[in-house]
C-alpha positions as a printed Julia matrix, in Angstrom:
379×3 Matrix{Float64}:
  26.83   21.13  -20.52
  25.59   22.2   -24.17
  23.02   18.94  -24.77
  19.65   19.41  -25.85
  17.74   16.9   -23.78
  14.27   15.81  -24.09
  12.64   14.32  -20.76
   9.76   12.17  -20.91
   7.51   10.49  -18.01
   4.1    10.08  -17.89
   3.26   12.73  -15.08
   4.05   14.9   -12.02
   1.95   14.91   -9.88
   3.12   14.38   -6.95
   6.4    15.37   -5.23
   7.38   11.78   -5.39
  11.01   10.28   -5.39
  10.68   10.19   -9.84
   9.45   13.4    -9.96
  12.31   14.73   -7.81
  14.58   13.49  -10.33
  13.49   14.59  -13.13
  13.41   18.01  -11.32
  16.77   18.15  -11.09
  17.72   15.76  -14.42
  16.35   19.04  -15.88
  17.48   21.64  -14.14
  20.67   20.62  -14.4
  20.26   19.82  -18.55
  17.9    22.72  -18.75
  15.96   20.12  -20.36
  12.46   20.18  -22.03
  10.32   17.87  -19.74
   7.13   16.31  -21.81
   5.04   14.91  -20.36
   0.95   13.54  -20.06
  -0.55   14.17  -16.73
   1.46   17.4   -14.9
  -0.26   18.85  -12.22
   1.6    21.36  -10.98
  -1.02   22.29   -7.38
   0.09   19.0    -6.68
   4.31   17.88   -8.03
   7.56   20.52   -7.29
   6.53   24.18   -7.46
   9.83   24.9    -9.1
   8.48   22.52  -12.63
   6.94   25.85  -13.06
   9.96   27.28  -14.18
  11.11   24.67  -16.27
  10.02   24.43  -20.31
   6.79   21.55  -19.68
   4.63   20.05  -22.41
   1.37   17.88  -20.89
  -0.61   16.93  -24.6
  -3.6    16.25  -22.76
  -4.34   18.9   -20.64
  -7.42   20.39  -21.17
  -8.56   17.61  -24.17
  -9.99   14.46  -23.26
  -8.53   11.77  -21.12
  -9.33    8.72  -21.16
  -8.93    8.6   -17.27
 -12.6    10.51  -17.12
 -14.22    7.54  -18.34
 -15.44    4.9   -15.58
 -13.18    2.03  -16.91
 -10.88    2.27  -14.24
  -7.66    4.98  -13.9
  -5.14    2.41  -13.87
  -5.8     0.65  -17.25
  -7.43    4.28  -19.0
  -4.13    5.35  -17.57
  -2.33    2.4   -18.94
  -4.04    2.73  -22.56
  -3.12    6.23  -23.08
   0.39    6.04  -22.26
   1.04    3.63  -24.44
  -0.31    4.65  -27.18
   0.45    7.9   -27.24
   4.96    7.31  -26.32
   4.84    4.41  -28.55
   3.85    6.89  -31.64
   5.04    9.55  -30.04
   7.61   10.7   -32.47
   9.83   13.77  -30.79
  11.82   16.67  -32.45
  15.1    18.7   -31.91
  16.65   17.37  -29.26
  20.4    15.36  -28.77
  18.96   12.85  -26.26
  16.15   10.95  -24.63
  15.79   10.3   -21.38
  12.55    8.43  -20.14
  11.24    7.33  -16.62
   8.01    5.71  -15.64
   5.8     2.94  -17.71
   5.98    3.37  -20.83
   7.6     6.39  -21.16
  10.12    3.91  -22.4
   8.22    2.78  -25.81
   9.53    6.03  -26.94
  12.55    4.62  -27.67
   9.89    2.8   -30.96
  10.76    6.33  -33.14
  13.22    8.06  -31.29
  16.76    7.77  -30.28
  19.21    7.62  -28.96
  17.21    6.91  -25.18
  18.66    6.4   -21.6
  15.8     4.43  -20.12
  16.47    5.76  -16.44
  14.31    3.3   -14.73
  12.92    3.1   -11.59
  11.34    0.19  -11.61
  10.34   -2.58  -14.34
   6.67   -2.04  -14.6
   5.78   -3.73  -11.31
   2.13   -4.95  -11.81
   2.87   -6.61  -14.88
   6.38   -8.69  -13.12
   7.51   -8.34   -9.22
   3.7    -7.39   -7.55
   1.86   -9.26  -10.52
   0.12  -12.15   -8.17
   0.09   -9.64   -5.35
  -2.29   -7.35   -7.14
  -4.2   -11.0    -8.24
  -5.09  -12.13   -4.86
  -7.39  -10.25   -4.4
  -9.03   -9.51   -7.81
 -13.05  -11.07   -8.9
 -12.51  -13.88  -11.44
 -13.74  -11.12  -14.14
 -11.05   -8.62  -12.89
  -8.61  -11.76  -12.66
  -9.04  -12.75  -16.72
  -9.52   -8.18  -17.87
  -6.01   -8.1   -15.62
  -4.45  -10.88  -17.63
  -5.42   -9.76  -20.51
  -4.22   -5.97  -20.02
  -1.13   -6.93  -18.67
  -0.08  -10.13  -21.58
  -0.52   -6.84  -24.0
   2.31   -4.46  -22.16
   4.84   -7.56  -22.4
   3.98   -7.03  -25.92
   5.57   -3.68  -26.31
   7.55   -3.94  -23.41
   9.56   -6.88  -25.24
   9.52   -5.26  -28.35
  10.5    -1.78  -27.38
  13.07   -2.34  -24.41
  15.62   -4.31  -26.58
  16.35   -1.23  -28.59
  17.44    1.38  -26.0
  20.86    2.42  -25.5
  21.54    2.42  -21.85
  19.48    2.03  -19.09
  20.25    3.93  -15.27
  18.88    1.34  -12.34
  17.68    3.59   -9.71
  18.93    0.49   -7.77
  20.24   -2.96   -7.07
  17.03   -4.33   -6.05
  15.99   -2.79   -9.99
  18.33   -4.07  -11.65
  18.41   -7.24  -10.18
  14.09   -7.09  -11.46
  15.71   -5.62  -14.78
  17.84   -8.42  -15.34
  15.17  -10.92  -14.56
  12.36   -9.44  -16.56
  14.16   -7.61  -18.95
  16.8    -9.82  -19.98
  18.76   -6.4   -20.29
  22.05   -5.18  -18.48
  21.73   -1.78  -16.32
  24.26    0.52  -14.34
  23.58    1.71  -10.39
  22.9     4.9   -10.19
  21.45    5.8    -7.15
  19.07    8.41   -6.71
  19.67   11.45   -3.9
  18.46   13.79   -1.47
  19.29   17.08   -0.93
  20.83   17.14    2.12
  21.36   21.08    3.06
  16.87   21.27    3.24
  17.32   18.73    6.21
  17.21   20.09   10.01
  17.12   18.15   13.2
  15.42   20.71   15.91
  14.62   16.81   18.2
  13.98   13.88   19.45
  10.25   14.68   20.1
   7.83   11.63   20.78
   6.42   10.44   17.39
   7.21    8.08   14.45
   7.02    9.49   11.17
   6.01    7.21    8.09
   5.51    9.38    4.9
   4.4     8.41    1.79
   1.53    8.01   -0.76
  -1.48    5.69    1.13
  -1.6     2.89   -1.03
  -2.08   -0.51   -0.17
   1.48   -2.02   -1.36
   2.94    1.53    0.75
   1.55   -1.26    3.67
   1.05    1.21    6.44
  -1.7    -1.39    8.19
   1.97   -2.76    8.74
   3.38    0.56   10.73
   0.26    0.95   12.22
   0.07   -2.69   14.11
   3.35   -2.08   15.03
   3.0     0.86   16.84
  -0.56   -0.38   18.61
   1.63   -2.93   19.69
   4.34   -0.51   20.81
   1.63    1.71   22.14
   0.04   -0.59   23.86
   3.6    -1.4    26.03
   5.06    2.03   25.71
   2.32    5.41   26.01
   2.66    8.72   25.76
   3.51    8.68   22.09
   2.13    9.42   18.91
   2.75    7.54   15.06
   2.54   10.82   12.51
   1.16    9.16    8.85
   1.49   12.0     6.1
   1.42   11.61    2.15
  -1.19   12.01   -1.02
  -4.06   10.22   -1.2
  -4.98    8.82   -5.17
  -8.21    9.57   -5.59
  -8.89    5.83   -6.77
  -7.84    5.27   -2.7
 -10.15    7.08   -0.5
 -12.08    4.0     0.15
  -8.39    2.76    1.58
  -7.12    5.78    3.49
 -10.84    5.82    5.04
 -10.24    2.2     6.85
  -6.6     3.48    7.53
  -8.1     6.3    10.03
 -10.73    3.89   11.42
  -7.91    1.23   12.07
  -5.62    3.95   13.52
  -7.7     5.49   16.54
  -6.33    8.55   18.15
  -2.81    7.96   18.92
  -2.43    7.86   14.92
  -2.32   11.2    13.16
  -2.95   11.55    9.11
  -1.84   14.61    7.0
  -2.13   14.87    3.99
  -0.52   16.79    0.49
   2.34   18.42    2.93
   4.42   21.13    1.79
   7.92   20.18    1.27
   7.73   22.47    4.77
   5.57   20.62    6.55
   7.37   17.26    5.62
  11.12   18.33    6.89
   9.99   19.93    9.96
   8.03   16.68   10.37
  11.0    14.6     9.83
  13.02   17.52   12.06
  10.62   16.92   15.11
   9.96   12.99   15.09
  12.31    9.95   17.16
  12.79    7.6    14.47
  11.55    7.18   11.16
   9.17    3.41   10.35
   8.92    2.02    6.09
   7.35   -0.95    5.47
   6.14   -0.73    2.15
   6.9    -4.25   -0.48
   9.85   -4.87   -2.09
  10.39   -1.49   -2.72
  12.68   -0.06   -5.23
  14.77    2.1    -4.14
  12.82    4.53   -1.33
  14.59    8.31   -0.31
  13.02    8.06    3.11
  15.66    6.82    4.69
  18.31    8.74    2.72
  15.15   11.63    4.05
  15.17   10.22    7.7
  18.99   10.37    7.97
  19.72   13.64    6.46
  16.92   14.84    9.4
  19.38   12.6    11.39
  17.14    9.89   12.86
  17.34    6.33   12.02
  14.98    4.32    9.6
  12.88    1.01   10.34
  11.98   -0.49    7.08
  11.29   -3.79    6.08
  14.02   -6.62    5.45
  13.92   -6.35    1.36
  14.23   -4.03   -1.49
  15.78   -0.79   -2.14
  16.36    0.22    1.85
  18.76   -2.73    2.77
  21.05   -0.91   -0.31
  20.8     2.58    2.36
  20.36    1.39    6.02
  22.55   -1.2     7.72
  21.13   -3.08   10.89
  21.73   -2.15   13.76
  23.98    1.39   12.39
  21.63    3.96   11.52
  19.05    1.93   11.51
  16.62   -1.57   11.17
  15.42   -4.02    9.18
  12.67   -6.32    9.96
  10.75   -8.45    8.72
   7.4    -8.54   11.09
   5.0    -6.29   12.92
   6.67   -7.52   16.6
  10.31   -6.98   15.35
   8.71   -3.36   13.79
   7.43   -2.61   17.08
  10.48   -4.22   19.44
  12.95   -2.23   17.7
  10.19    1.15   17.8
  10.66    0.12   22.24
  14.14   -0.28   21.77
  15.11    3.54   20.65
  12.53    4.76   22.85
  14.34    2.91   25.77
  17.65    4.33   24.32
  17.33    7.57   23.62
  21.31    8.13   23.42
  21.44    5.5    20.78
  18.86    6.87   18.41
  20.97   10.07   18.31
  23.64    8.28   17.2
  22.0     5.6    15.15
  20.9     9.5    13.13
  24.76   10.91   13.15
  25.79    7.71   11.61
  22.92    8.31    8.63
  23.48   11.7     7.8
  27.81   11.22    7.54
  26.09    8.12    5.49
  24.17   10.87    2.95
  26.88   13.5     3.0
  29.7    10.15    1.4
  27.24    8.07   -0.99
  24.12   10.35   -1.87
  25.0    13.62   -2.85
  23.01   14.86   -6.13
  26.96   15.9    -7.32
  27.64   12.79   -8.15
  24.98   11.7    -9.41
  24.3    14.47  -11.62
  28.68   14.24  -12.97
  27.49    9.79  -13.9
  24.55   10.85  -16.09
  26.0    13.71  -17.72
  29.19   11.3   -18.71
  26.22    8.88  -19.8
  24.54   11.72  -21.47
  27.56   12.55  -23.31
  28.99    9.15  -23.84
  25.61    8.24  -25.34
  25.19   11.23  -27.81
  29.19   10.96  -28.98
  28.14    7.0   -30.47
  24.79    7.97  -31.28
  26.89   10.24  -33.91
  29.24    8.38  -34.84
  27.22    5.28  -36.13
């Protein structure tokens, strides 16, 4: 499609679901990508062949000051996107808060919303309960400032895609906007099945809300009754989470193995050989992990909330659980029924083939992009 698109996101610093969506759209539309924080060594290598603008590169950044990385990023990114004036485009596509604030001086905009800002809305109480009184006051003030600009800008956005029904519900609840669900997908053809070895696999960024403690406790309960198994936890560790990471290592013991900053090849290798995938984050926006598990013909055991409820059919291609005890029991059942484990994995693979392909995603996005540009030109 001959359409000049600029994709805007605060950061390209990891190999996560957001970065994957940005990459697929940038490749499809031959779009340029505008981001504040670009780390080419830790995100997808394909970005190196695309037009990536990173204005903070080699410049002073608030993130270098001792005021907290999350707060510094919010202040710096908010100011940047709210005041950014782009040129030479037909359409702006934004990802990840607060990049949607670019609508203040640019239009038309399609926001592909991975979630409304969780710190300000659905995770607000969860974050607050662990803070000191002074930290609570500062946190409250920062959230009020964020909401002021969010509520000013979001109503102007021409179209919003939500990555899941879960995210769509949050957009309606917290931002009073309608949206269309457009699920992200996986490159199924890159995943293989090399067997069902005696280890469970949990791939995810190592941050508290991913609930690694939950997975470790479930595995230890399972391992107390079933010997000879391991749990492999793999993912990137933000520099602010080094203490958390060390606590997890201590909790895990010898049967829990950690791998950091995996290459795509190593990640897919672990998927291909694991027995089953675990995925217990708190109310996950969507989560590509179940789809990657299915692409490798592996069942997935996940929390019965958030995005996994949209991808996992309980008892068919995985299990949805609510407690450590339930997860451990499902792990034990699968370990004793290898034939059922393989059948569930095959069901998952067929689901991805039918419902979660990038061709479907890009076709719908392109349709809406053209419609949005034409409507804007007609004004």
